[in-house]
All heavy atoms as a GROMACS GRO file, in nm:
protein
  559
    1MET      N    1  -1.179   0.740   1.371
    1MET     CA    2  -1.121   0.629   1.297
    1MET      C    3  -1.189   0.500   1.339
    1MET      O    4  -1.217   0.477   1.456
    1MET     CB    5  -0.971   0.624   1.325
    1MET     CG    6  -0.894   0.542   1.230
    1MET     SD    7  -0.720   0.594   1.238
    1MET     CE    8  -0.663   0.510   1.096
    2SER      N    9  -1.217   0.413   1.245
    2SER     CA   10  -1.290   0.290   1.276
    2SER      C   11  -1.198   0.187   1.341
    2SER      O   12  -1.077   0.196   1.335
    2SER     CB   13  -1.350   0.233   1.147
    2SER     OG   14  -1.248   0.188   1.061
    3GLU      N   15  -1.259   0.088   1.401
    3GLU     CA   16  -1.184  -0.017   1.470
    3GLU      C   17  -1.162  -0.138   1.381
    3GLU      O   18  -1.130  -0.245   1.431
    3GLU     CB   19  -1.260  -0.057   1.597
    3GLU     CG   20  -1.274   0.056   1.697
    3GLU     CD   21  -1.140   0.106   1.748
    3GLU    OE1   22  -1.049   0.024   1.769
    3GLU    OE2   23  -1.127   0.228   1.767
    4ASP      N   24  -1.183  -0.125   1.250
    4ASP     CA   25  -1.164  -0.237   1.159
    4ASP      C   26  -1.018  -0.275   1.150
    4ASP      O   27  -0.929  -0.190   1.153
    4ASP     CB   28  -1.215  -0.201   1.018
    4ASP     CG   29  -1.366  -0.182   1.016
    4ASP    OD1   30  -1.435  -0.249   1.095
    4ASP    OD2   31  -1.413  -0.101   0.936
    5VAL      N   32  -0.993  -0.405   1.137
    5VAL     CA   33  -0.856  -0.456   1.124
    5VAL      C   34  -0.817  -0.449   0.977
    5VAL      O   35  -0.893  -0.491   0.890
    5VAL     CB   36  -0.847  -0.601   1.176
    5VAL    CG1   37  -0.708  -0.657   1.156
    5VAL    CG2   38  -0.885  -0.606   1.324
    6VAL      N   39  -0.698  -0.396   0.949
    6VAL     CA   40  -0.648  -0.384   0.812
    6VAL      C   41  -0.562  -0.506   0.782
    6VAL      O   42  -0.468  -0.537   0.855
    6VAL     CB   43  -0.567  -0.255   0.792
    6VAL    CG1   44  -0.514  -0.245   0.651
    6VAL    CG2   45  -0.653  -0.134   0.827
    7ARG      N   46  -0.595  -0.577   0.674
    7ARG     CA   47  -0.522  -0.700   0.638
    7ARG      C   48  -0.470  -0.689   0.495
    7ARG      O   49  -0.530  -0.626   0.410
    7ARG     CB   50  -0.614  -0.821   0.649
    7ARG     CG   51  -0.661  -0.846   0.791
    7ARG     CD   52  -0.740  -0.975   0.801
    7ARG     NE   53  -0.790  -0.996   0.934
    7ARG     CZ   54  -0.721  -1.061   1.030
    7ARG    NH1   55  -0.603  -1.110   1.003
    7ARG    NH2   56  -0.773  -1.077   1.149
    8ASP      N   57  -0.355  -0.756   0.470
    8ASP     CA   58  -0.298  -0.757   0.336
    8ASP      C   59  -0.364  -0.867   0.253
    8ASP      O   60  -0.460  -0.930   0.296
    8ASP     CB   61  -0.146  -0.772   0.341
    8ASP     CG   62  -0.100  -0.909   0.391
    8ASP    OD1   63  -0.184  -0.995   0.423
    8ASP    OD2   64   0.022  -0.928   0.399
    9ALA      N   65  -0.312  -0.892   0.134
    9ALA     CA   66  -0.370  -0.991   0.042
    9ALA      C   67  -0.364  -1.133   0.099
    9ALA      O   68  -0.446  -1.217   0.064
    9ALA     CB   69  -0.298  -0.986  -0.092
   10ASN      N   70  -0.269  -1.160   0.189
   10ASN     CA   71  -0.256  -1.294   0.248
   10ASN      C   72  -0.328  -1.307   0.381
   10ASN      O   73  -0.323  -1.412   0.442
   10ASN     CB   74  -0.107  -1.328   0.267
   10ASN     CG   75  -0.035  -1.342   0.136
   10ASN    OD1   76  -0.094  -1.375   0.034
   10ASN    ND2   77   0.095  -1.315   0.137
   11GLY      N   78  -0.390  -1.200   0.429
   11GLY     CA   79  -0.463  -1.206   0.554
   11GLY      C   80  -0.382  -1.164   0.676
   11GLY      O   81  -0.432  -1.171   0.788
   12ASN      N   82  -0.259  -1.117   0.657
   12ASN     CA   83  -0.177  -1.070   0.769
   12ASN      C   84  -0.224  -0.932   0.813
   12ASN      O   85  -0.257  -0.847   0.730
   12ASN     CB   86  -0.030  -1.064   0.730
   12ASN     CG   87   0.025  -1.199   0.692
   12ASN    OD1   88  -0.002  -1.298   0.757
   12ASN    ND2   89   0.101  -1.203   0.585
   13VAL      N   90  -0.223  -0.907   0.943
   13VAL     CA   91  -0.266  -0.778   0.996
   13VAL      C   92  -0.157  -0.674   0.972
   13VAL      O   93  -0.039  -0.698   0.996
   13VAL     CB   94  -0.295  -0.791   1.147
   13VAL    CG1   95  -0.333  -0.655   1.206
   13VAL    CG2   96  -0.406  -0.891   1.171
   14LEU      N   97  -0.198  -0.557   0.923
   14LEU     CA   98  -0.105  -0.446   0.896
   14LEU      C   99  -0.121  -0.338   1.003
   14LEU      O  100  -0.232  -0.317   1.055
   14LEU     CB  101  -0.133  -0.384   0.759
   14LEU     CG  102  -0.111  -0.473   0.638
   14LEU    CD1  103  -0.157  -0.402   0.511
   14LEU    CD2  104   0.034  -0.514   0.626
   15ALA      N  105  -0.011  -0.271   1.035
   15ALA     CA  106  -0.012  -0.162   1.132
   15ALA      C  107   0.066  -0.044   1.077
   15ALA      O  108   0.143  -0.058   0.980
   15ALA     CB  109   0.050  -0.209   1.264
   16ASP      N  110   0.048   0.074   1.138
   16ASP     CA  111   0.125   0.192   1.098
   16ASP      C  112   0.274   0.163   1.108
   16ASP      O  113   0.320   0.104   1.205
   16ASP     CB  114   0.093   0.310   1.189
   16ASP     CG  115  -0.034   0.383   1.148
   16ASP    OD1  116  -0.068   0.381   1.029
   16ASP    OD2  117  -0.097   0.444   1.235
   17GLY      N  118   0.350   0.204   1.005
   17GLY     CA  119   0.494   0.187   1.006
   17GLY      C  120   0.543   0.056   0.946
   17GLY      O  121   0.663   0.037   0.931
   18ASP      N  122   0.454  -0.036   0.913
   18ASP     CA  123   0.494  -0.163   0.852
   18ASP      C  124   0.550  -0.140   0.712
   18ASP      O  125   0.524  -0.037   0.650
   18ASP     CB  126   0.375  -0.259   0.841
   18ASP     CG  127   0.342  -0.328   0.972
   18ASP    OD1  128   0.422  -0.319   1.066
   18ASP    OD2  129   0.235  -0.391   0.979
   19SER      N  130   0.623  -0.239   0.663
   19SER     CA  131   0.670  -0.239   0.525
   19SER      C  132   0.590  -0.344   0.447
   19SER      O  133   0.559  -0.449   0.501
   19SER     CB  134   0.818  -0.272   0.518
   19SER     OG  135   0.894  -0.171   0.577
   20VAL      N  136   0.556  -0.311   0.324
   20VAL     CA  137   0.481  -0.404   0.240
   20VAL      C  138   0.548  -0.415   0.103
   20VAL      O  139   0.626  -0.330   0.064
   20VAL     CB  140   0.334  -0.359   0.222
   20VAL    CG1  141   0.258  -0.363   0.353
   20VAL    CG2  142   0.324  -0.222   0.160
   21THR      N  143   0.516  -0.523   0.033
   21THR     CA  144   0.568  -0.548  -0.101
   21THR      C  145   0.449  -0.557  -0.197
   21THR      O  146   0.347  -0.617  -0.163
   21THR     CB  147   0.645  -0.681  -0.103
   21THR    OG1  148   0.747  -0.676  -0.004
   21THR    CG2  149   0.708  -0.706  -0.238
   22LEU      N  150   0.464  -0.499  -0.314
   22LEU     CA  151   0.357  -0.507  -0.415
   22LEU      C  152   0.354  -0.647  -0.475
   22LEU      O  153   0.459  -0.705  -0.503
   22LEU     CB  154   0.379  -0.404  -0.525
   22LEU     CG  155   0.375  -0.258  -0.484
   22LEU    CD1  156   0.396  -0.169  -0.606
   22LEU    CD2  157   0.245  -0.223  -0.417
   23ILE      N  158   0.234  -0.699  -0.500
   23ILE     CA  159   0.221  -0.832  -0.559
   23ILE      C  160   0.176  -0.824  -0.705
   23ILE      O  161   0.157  -0.927  -0.769
   23ILE     CB  162   0.122  -0.920  -0.479
   23ILE    CG1  163  -0.017  -0.859  -0.474
   23ILE    CG2  164   0.175  -0.944  -0.339
   23ILE    CD1  165  -0.122  -0.951  -0.413
   24LYS      N  166   0.164  -0.701  -0.758
   24LYS     CA  167   0.117  -0.683  -0.895
   24LYS      C  168   0.172  -0.550  -0.946
   24LYS      O  169   0.188  -0.456  -0.869
   24LYS     CB  170  -0.036  -0.681  -0.894
   24LYS     CG  171  -0.101  -0.657  -1.025
   24LYS     CD  172  -0.253  -0.654  -1.011
   24LYS     CE  173  -0.315  -0.623  -1.145
   24LYS     NZ  174  -0.460  -0.613  -1.137
   25ASP      N  175   0.202  -0.541  -1.076
   25ASP     CA  176   0.240  -0.414  -1.137
   25ASP      C  177   0.119  -0.320  -1.131
   25ASP      O  178   0.008  -0.360  -1.167
   25ASP     CB  179   0.281  -0.431  -1.283
   25ASP     CG  180   0.416  -0.497  -1.299
   25ASP    OD1  181   0.483  -0.523  -1.198
   25ASP    OD2  182   0.454  -0.523  -1.415
   26LEU      N  183   0.142  -0.197  -1.086
   26LEU     CA  184   0.032  -0.102  -1.074
   26LEU      C  185   0.065   0.026  -1.150
   26LEU      O  186   0.172   0.084  -1.131
   26LEU     CB  187   0.009  -0.067  -0.926
   26LEU     CG  188  -0.031  -0.180  -0.834
   26LEU    CD1  189  -0.036  -0.131  -0.690
   26LEU    CD2  190  -0.164  -0.238  -0.875
   27LYS      N  191  -0.028   0.069  -1.236
   27LYS     CA  192  -0.013   0.197  -1.304
   27LYS      C  193  -0.074   0.303  -1.214
   27LYS      O  194  -0.186   0.288  -1.167
   27LYS     CB  195  -0.084   0.195  -1.439
   27LYS     CG  196  -0.020   0.103  -1.538
   27LYS     CD  197  -0.092   0.107  -1.671
   27LYS     CE  198  -0.026   0.012  -1.768
   27LYS     NZ  199  -0.098   0.007  -1.896
   28VAL      N  200   0.001   0.410  -1.190
   28VAL     CA  201  -0.045   0.516  -1.102
   28VAL      C  202  -0.114   0.622  -1.185
   28VAL      O  203  -0.053   0.684  -1.271
   28VAL     CB  204   0.073   0.577  -1.023
   28VAL    CG1  205   0.022   0.686  -0.928
   28VAL    CG2  206   0.146   0.469  -0.946
   29ARG      N  207  -0.242   0.643  -1.159
   29ARG     CA  208  -0.318   0.743  -1.234
   29ARG      C  209  -0.278   0.883  -1.193
   29ARG      O  210  -0.252   0.909  -1.076
   29ARG     CB  211  -0.468   0.725  -1.209
   29ARG     CG  212  -0.522   0.598  -1.272
   29ARG     CD  213  -0.670   0.590  -1.257
   29ARG     NE  214  -0.701   0.566  -1.115
   29ARG     CZ  215  -0.824   0.554  -1.069
   29ARG    NH1  216  -0.927   0.563  -1.149
   29ARG    NH2  217  -0.844   0.532  -0.941
   30GLY      N  218  -0.271   0.973  -1.288
   30GLY     CA  219  -0.242   1.113  -1.260
   30GLY      C  220  -0.097   1.142  -1.229
   30GLY      O  221  -0.065   1.248  -1.177
   31SER      N  222  -0.007   1.048  -1.260
   31SER     CA  223   0.134   1.070  -1.227
   31SER      C  224   0.223   1.077  -1.351
   31SER      O  225   0.344   1.070  -1.340
   31SER     CB  226   0.183   0.957  -1.137
   31SER     OG  227   0.180   0.835  -1.209
   32GLY      N  228   0.163   1.088  -1.466
   32GLY     CA  229   0.242   1.098  -1.588
   32GLY      C  230   0.296   0.965  -1.637
   32GLY      O  231   0.403   0.960  -1.695
   33GLY      N  232   0.225   0.856  -1.612
   33GLY     CA  233   0.264   0.727  -1.666
   33GLY      C  234   0.358   0.646  -1.579
   33GLY      O  235   0.426   0.557  -1.627
   34VAL      N  236   0.364   0.674  -1.450
   34VAL     CA  237   0.450   0.597  -1.360
   34VAL      C  238   0.386   0.460  -1.334
   34VAL      O  239   0.267   0.451  -1.307
   34VAL     CB  240   0.471   0.672  -1.226
   34VAL    CG1  241   0.544   0.586  -1.125
   34VAL    CG2  242   0.544   0.801  -1.250
   35THR      N  243   0.467   0.354  -1.344
   35THR     CA  244   0.422   0.220  -1.312
   35THR      C  245   0.507   0.166  -1.199
   35THR      O  246   0.629   0.168  -1.205
   35THR     CB  247   0.434   0.126  -1.434
   35THR    OG1  248   0.353   0.178  -1.540
   35THR    CG2  249   0.388  -0.013  -1.400
   36LEU      N  250   0.440   0.119  -1.094
   36LEU     CA  251   0.509   0.056  -0.981
   36LEU      C  252   0.518  -0.093  -1.009
   36LEU      O  253   0.416  -0.157  -1.032
   36LEU     CB  254   0.434   0.083  -0.851
   36LEU     CG  255   0.411   0.230  -0.817
   36LEU    CD1  256   0.327   0.242  -0.691
   36LEU    CD2  257   0.542   0.303  -0.802
   37LYS      N  258   0.638  -0.147  -1.007
   37LYS     CA  259   0.660  -0.286  -1.045
   37LYS      C  260   0.634  -0.381  -0.929
   37LYS      O  261   0.651  -0.346  -0.812
   37LYS     CB  262   0.804  -0.305  -1.094
   37LYS     CG  263   0.837  -0.226  -1.218
   37LYS     CD  264   0.760  -0.275  -1.336
   37LYS     CE  265   0.799  -0.201  -1.463
   37LYS     NZ  266   0.722  -0.246  -1.576
   38ARG      N  267   0.596  -0.503  -0.965
   38ARG     CA  268   0.575  -0.609  -0.866
   38ARG      C  269   0.704  -0.633  -0.790
   38ARG      O  270   0.813  -0.632  -0.847
   38ARG     CB  271   0.533  -0.738  -0.938
   38ARG     CG  272   0.501  -0.852  -0.845
   38ARG     CD  273   0.447  -0.970  -0.922
   38ARG     NE  274   0.548  -1.027  -1.010
   38ARG     CZ  275   0.627  -1.129  -0.976
   38ARG    NH1  276   0.616  -1.185  -0.860
   38ARG    NH2  277   0.715  -1.176  -1.062
   39GLY      N  278   0.694  -0.649  -0.658
   39GLY     CA  279   0.811  -0.672  -0.576
   39GLY      C  280   0.869  -0.546  -0.514
   39GLY      O  281   0.960  -0.554  -0.433
   40LEU      N  282   0.815  -0.428  -0.548
   40LEU     CA  283   0.863  -0.302  -0.492
   40LEU      C  284   0.835  -0.299  -0.341
   40LEU      O  285   0.723  -0.324  -0.298
   40LEU     CB  286   0.794  -0.183  -0.558
   40LEU     CG  287   0.830  -0.045  -0.503
   40LEU    CD1  288   0.973  -0.008  -0.536
   40LEU    CD2  289   0.735   0.059  -0.557
   41LEU      N  290   0.937  -0.270  -0.262
   41LEU     CA  291   0.922  -0.259  -0.117
   41LEU      C  292   0.879  -0.118  -0.082
   41LEU      O  293   0.944  -0.021  -0.118
   41LEU     CB  294   1.054  -0.293  -0.047
   41LEU     CG  295   1.052  -0.287   0.105
   41LEU    CD1  296   0.960  -0.395   0.161
   41LEU    CD2  297   1.192  -0.304   0.159
   42VAL      N  298   0.766  -0.108  -0.012
   42VAL     CA  299   0.713   0.020   0.032
   42VAL      C  300   0.726   0.024   0.184
   42VAL      O  301   0.669  -0.060   0.253
   42VAL     CB  302   0.566   0.038  -0.010
   42VAL    CG1  303   0.512   0.170   0.038
   42VAL    CG2  304   0.552   0.024  -0.161
   43LYS      N  305   0.803   0.120   0.236
   43LYS     CA  306   0.830   0.128   0.379
   43LYS      C  307   0.740   0.231   0.447
   43LYS      O  308   0.695   0.326   0.383
   43LYS     CB  309   0.976   0.165   0.403
   43LYS     CG  310   1.073   0.064   0.350
   43LYS     CD  311   1.216   0.108   0.374
   43LYS     CE  312   1.313   0.007   0.316
   43LYS     NZ  313   1.452   0.048   0.333
   44SER      N  314   0.719   0.212   0.574
   44SER     CA  315   0.649   0.308   0.660
   44SER      C  316   0.510   0.346   0.607
   44SER      O  317   0.483   0.463   0.579
   44SER     CB  318   0.733   0.435   0.679
   44SER     OG  319   0.855   0.403   0.738
   45ILE      N  320   0.423   0.247   0.596
   45ILE     CA  321   0.286   0.275   0.552
   45ILE      C  322   0.209   0.343   0.664
   45ILE      O  323   0.247   0.337   0.781
   45ILE     CB  324   0.214   0.146   0.509
   45ILE    CG1  325   0.196   0.050   0.629
   45ILE    CG2  326   0.284   0.080   0.393
   45ILE    CD1  327   0.101  -0.063   0.602
   46ARG      N  328   0.100   0.409   0.626
   46ARG     CA  329   0.009   0.470   0.722
   46ARG      C  330  -0.130   0.415   0.695
   46ARG      O  331  -0.172   0.404   0.580
   46ARG     CB  332   0.008   0.621   0.707
   46ARG     CG  333   0.137   0.686   0.752
   46ARG     CD  334   0.138   0.836   0.728
   46ARG     NE  335   0.119   0.873   0.588
   46ARG     CZ  336   0.212   0.865   0.493
   46ARG    NH1  337   0.332   0.818   0.522
   46ARG    NH2  338   0.187   0.903   0.370
   47LEU      N  339  -0.201   0.382   0.799
   47LEU     CA  340  -0.338   0.333   0.784
   47LEU      C  341  -0.432   0.451   0.765
   47LEU      O  342  -0.411   0.559   0.819
   47LEU     CB  343  -0.379   0.253   0.908
   47LEU     CG  344  -0.292   0.133   0.942
   47LEU    CD1  345  -0.349   0.062   1.064
   47LEU    CD2  346  -0.280   0.036   0.826
   48THR      N  347  -0.535   0.428   0.685
   48THR     CA  348  -0.639   0.529   0.665
   48THR      C  349  -0.762   0.481   0.741
   48THR      O  350  -0.760   0.378   0.806
   48THR     CB  351  -0.671   0.544   0.516
   48THR    OG1  352  -0.724   0.421   0.466
   48THR    CG2  353  -0.548   0.582   0.435
   49GLY      N  354  -0.870   0.554   0.733
   49GLY     CA  355  -0.994   0.513   0.798
   49GLY      C  356  -1.060   0.396   0.728
   49GLY      O  357  -1.150   0.332   0.783
   50ASP      N  358  -1.017   0.364   0.607
   50ASP     CA  359  -1.074   0.256   0.528
   50ASP      C  360  -0.989   0.130   0.543
   50ASP      O  361  -0.870   0.134   0.516
   50ASP     CB  362  -1.078   0.300   0.381
   50ASP     CG  363  -1.152   0.202   0.292
   50ASP    OD1  364  -1.178   0.089   0.336
   50ASP    OD2  365  -1.183   0.239   0.178
   51PRO      N  366  -1.048   0.018   0.586
   51PRO     CA  367  -0.969  -0.105   0.603
   51PRO      C  368  -0.918  -0.165   0.472
   51PRO      O  369  -0.838  -0.258   0.475
   51PRO     CB  370  -1.064  -0.200   0.674
   51PRO     CG  371  -1.200  -0.149   0.642
   51PRO     CD  372  -1.187  -0.001   0.626
   52GLU      N  373  -0.960  -0.112   0.358
   52GLU     CA  374  -0.915  -0.164   0.228
   52GLU      C  375  -0.810  -0.077   0.164
   52GLU      O  376  -0.768  -0.104   0.052
   52GLU     CB  377  -1.035  -0.181   0.134
   52GLU     CG  378  -1.134  -0.285   0.183
   52GLU     CD  379  -1.249  -0.304   0.087
   52GLU    OE1  380  -1.256  -0.233  -0.015
   52GLU    OE2  381  -1.333  -0.390   0.115
   53GLU      N  382  -0.765   0.030   0.232
   53GLU     CA  383  -0.667   0.122   0.174
   53GLU      C  384  -0.560   0.157   0.276
   53GLU      O  385  -0.587   0.168   0.395
   53GLU     CB  386  -0.735   0.251   0.127
   53GLU     CG  387  -0.830   0.231   0.012
   53GLU     CD  388  -0.897   0.360  -0.032
   53GLU    OE1  389  -0.892   0.459   0.043
   53GLU    OE2  390  -0.954   0.360  -0.142
   54ILE      N  391  -0.437   0.176   0.224
   54ILE     CA  392  -0.326   0.226   0.305
   54ILE      C  393  -0.264   0.342   0.229
   54ILE      O  394  -0.279   0.355   0.108
   54ILE     CB  395  -0.219   0.117   0.333
   54ILE    CG1  396  -0.164   0.059   0.202
   54ILE    CG2  397  -0.274   0.011   0.424
   54ILE    CD1  398  -0.046  -0.034   0.220
   55GLU      N  399  -0.192   0.427   0.301
   55GLU     CA  400  -0.124   0.541   0.239
   55GLU      C  401   0.026   0.521   0.253
   55GLU      O  402   0.073   0.472   0.356
   55GLU     CB  403  -0.166   0.671   0.307
   55GLU     CG  404  -0.117   0.794   0.238
   55GLU     CD  405  -0.170   0.921   0.302
   55GLU    OE1  406  -0.273   0.916   0.370
   55GLU    OE2  407  -0.105   1.025   0.284
   56ALA      N  408   0.101   0.560   0.149
   56ALA     CA  409   0.245   0.541   0.151
   56ALA      C  410   0.313   0.643   0.060
   56ALA      O  411   0.248   0.706  -0.023
   56ALA     CB  412   0.280   0.400   0.105
   57ASN      N  413   0.444   0.654   0.077
   57ASN     CA  414   0.527   0.735  -0.012
   57ASN      C  415   0.627   0.642  -0.080
   57ASN      O  416   0.690   0.561  -0.013
   57ASN     CB  417   0.604   0.842   0.066
   57ASN     CG  418   0.514   0.949   0.121
   57ASN    OD1  419   0.411   0.980   0.064
   57ASN    ND2  420   0.553   1.007   0.233
   58VAL      N  421   0.639   0.654  -0.210
   58VAL     CA  422   0.743   0.583  -0.284
   58VAL      C  423   0.829   0.689  -0.351
   58VAL      O  424   0.794   0.807  -0.351
   58VAL     CB  425   0.685   0.483  -0.387
   58VAL    CG1  426   0.615   0.369  -0.317
   58VAL    CG2  427   0.591   0.549  -0.483
   59ASP      N  428   0.940   0.648  -0.411
   59ASP     CA  429   1.037   0.744  -0.461
   59ASP      C  430   0.980   0.847  -0.559
   59ASP      O  431   1.017   0.963  -0.555
   59ASP     CB  432   1.157   0.673  -0.523
   59ASP     CG  433   1.117   0.576  -0.633
   59ASP    OD1  434   0.996   0.554  -0.654
   59ASP    OD2  435   1.207   0.520  -0.697
   60ARG      N  436   0.888   0.810  -0.645
   60ARG     CA  437   0.838   0.903  -0.746
   60ARG      C  438   0.700   0.959  -0.715
   60ARG      O  439   0.655   1.052  -0.779
   60ARG     CB  440   0.835   0.835  -0.882
   60ARG     CG  441   0.974   0.802  -0.932
   60ARG     CD  442   0.966   0.715  -1.053
   60ARG     NE  443   0.921   0.582  -1.009
   60ARG     CZ  444   0.922   0.474  -1.084
   60ARG    NH1  445   0.963   0.481  -1.207
   60ARG    NH2  446   0.883   0.359  -1.037
   61VAL      N  447   0.628   0.900  -0.618
   61VAL     CA  448   0.491   0.941  -0.590
   61VAL      C  449   0.476   0.962  -0.440
   61VAL      O  450   0.502   0.871  -0.362
   61VAL     CB  451   0.390   0.835  -0.639
   61VAL    CG1  452   0.248   0.882  -0.617
   61VAL    CG2  453   0.413   0.801  -0.786
   62ARG      N  454   0.432   1.079  -0.400
   62ARG     CA  455   0.408   1.109  -0.258
   62ARG      C  456   0.259   1.103  -0.230
   62ARG      O  457   0.178   1.142  -0.313
   62ARG     CB  458   0.461   1.248  -0.223
   62ARG     CG  459   0.608   1.263  -0.244
   62ARG     CD  460   0.685   1.188  -0.137
   62ARG     NE  461   0.828   1.196  -0.162
   62ARG     CZ  462   0.907   1.090  -0.159
   62ARG    NH1  463   0.859   0.972  -0.134
   62ARG    NH2  464   1.036   1.102  -0.182
   63GLY      N  465   0.222   1.055  -0.111
   63GLY     CA  466   0.082   1.049  -0.073
   63GLY      C  467   0.003   0.947  -0.152
   63GLY      O  468  -0.115   0.967  -0.178
   64LEU      N  469   0.066   0.838  -0.189
   64LEU     CA  470   0.003   0.734  -0.269
   64LEU      C  471  -0.092   0.652  -0.183
   64LEU      O  472  -0.056   0.611  -0.073
   64LEU     CB  473   0.112   0.644  -0.328
   64LEU     CG  474   0.069   0.527  -0.413
   64LEU    CD1  475   0.008   0.577  -0.543
   64LEU    CD2  476   0.188   0.438  -0.443
   65VAL      N  477  -0.211   0.626  -0.233
   65VAL     CA  478  -0.307   0.540  -0.164
   65VAL      C  479  -0.311   0.406  -0.238
   65VAL      O  480  -0.336   0.401  -0.358
   65VAL     CB  481  -0.448   0.604  -0.160
   65VAL    CG1  482  -0.548   0.509  -0.096
   65VAL    CG2  483  -0.443   0.735  -0.084
   66LEU      N  484  -0.282   0.299  -0.165
   66LEU     CA  485  -0.280   0.165  -0.223
   66LEU      C  486  -0.392   0.080  -0.166
   66LEU      O  487  -0.425   0.089  -0.048
   66LEU     CB  488  -0.146   0.096  -0.191
   66LEU     CG  489  -0.021   0.155  -0.250
   66LEU    CD1  490   0.101   0.091  -0.186
   66LEU    CD2  491  -0.020   0.133  -0.400
   67ARG      N  492  -0.450  -0.003  -0.251
   67ARG     CA  493  -0.549  -0.100  -0.205
   67ARG      C  494  -0.476  -0.217  -0.140
   67ARG      O  495  -0.374  -0.261  -0.189
   67ARG     CB  496  -0.630  -0.152  -0.324
   67ARG     CG  497  -0.698  -0.045  -0.405
   67ARG     CD  498  -0.837  -0.016  -0.368
   67ARG     NE  499  -0.917  -0.138  -0.356
   67ARG     CZ  500  -1.034  -0.142  -0.298
   67ARG    NH1  501  -1.085  -0.034  -0.249
   67ARG    NH2  502  -1.100  -0.254  -0.290
   68THR      N  503  -0.528  -0.263  -0.028
   68THR     CA  504  -0.461  -0.371   0.046
   68THR      C  505  -0.461  -0.503  -0.029
   68THR      O  506  -0.379  -0.590   0.000
   68THR     CB  507  -0.524  -0.390   0.184
   68THR    OG1  508  -0.664  -0.415   0.169
   68THR    CG2  509  -0.503  -0.268   0.271
   69GLU      N  510  -0.547  -0.520  -0.127
   69GLU     CA  511  -0.551  -0.644  -0.204
   69GLU      C  512  -0.428  -0.660  -0.295
   69GLU      O  513  -0.404  -0.768  -0.347
   69GLU     CB  514  -0.678  -0.652  -0.287
   69GLU     CG  515  -0.687  -0.543  -0.393
   69GLU     CD  516  -0.824  -0.533  -0.456
   69GLU    OE1  517  -0.850  -0.608  -0.553
   69GLU    OE2  518  -0.904  -0.450  -0.408
   70PHE      N  519  -0.350  -0.552  -0.313
   70PHE     CA  520  -0.232  -0.556  -0.400
   70PHE      C  521  -0.100  -0.556  -0.324
   70PHE      O  522   0.005  -0.542  -0.384
   70PHE     CB  523  -0.232  -0.438  -0.497
   70PHE     CG  524  -0.353  -0.435  -0.588
   70PHE    CD1  525  -0.434  -0.323  -0.591
   70PHE    CD2  526  -0.385  -0.544  -0.665
   70PHE    CE1  527  -0.546  -0.320  -0.674
   70PHE    CE2  528  -0.496  -0.542  -0.748
   70PHE     CZ  529  -0.577  -0.430  -0.752
   71VAL      N  530  -0.103  -0.572  -0.191
   71VAL     CA  531   0.020  -0.571  -0.112
   71VAL      C  532   0.025  -0.691  -0.020
   71VAL      O  533  -0.079  -0.749   0.015
   71VAL     CB  534   0.034  -0.441  -0.029
   71VAL    CG1  535   0.038  -0.318  -0.117
   71VAL    CG2  536  -0.076  -0.428   0.075
   72LYS      N  537   0.148  -0.728   0.016
   72LYS     CA  538   0.167  -0.830   0.121
   72LYS      C  539   0.271  -0.777   0.218
   72LYS      O  540   0.359  -0.699   0.182
   72LYS     CB  541   0.211  -0.964   0.062
   72LYS     CG  542   0.348  -0.965   0.000
   72LYS     CD  543   0.385  -1.103  -0.049
   72LYS     CE  544   0.526  -1.100  -0.108
   72LYS     NZ  545   0.568  -1.231  -0.153
   73LYS      N  546   0.259  -0.820   0.342
   73LYS     CA  547   0.349  -0.773   0.447
   73LYS      C  548   0.489  -0.822   0.419
   73LYS      O  549   0.510  -0.939   0.387
   73LYS     CB  550   0.300  -0.821   0.583
   73LYS     CG  551   0.365  -0.754   0.699
   73LYS     CD  552   0.292  -0.788   0.826
   73LYS     CE  553   0.350  -0.714   0.944
   73LYS     NZ  554   0.273  -0.737   1.065
   74ALA      N  555   0.588  -0.734   0.432
   74ALA     CA  556   0.727  -0.771   0.405
   74ALA      C  557   0.793  -0.831   0.528
   74ALA      O  558   0.752  -0.812   0.638
   74ALA     CB  559   0.806  -0.649   0.360
   0.00000   0.00000   0.00000
């Protein structure tokens, strides 16, 4: 795993287990038309090896990978 620091859209450092909020409506590809609305609280994120991506579970989608440019620390 790389030593890169993972930051949200506002520049705050993210860590495993943090909660984040979406800052934009996101359509989830391959999920049958699920759209995640702006303001959705996503709990217990997991960092990936890529500093621009995090992994999370939301109520309708498991194993979701989100770009850090679309989230802010809650």
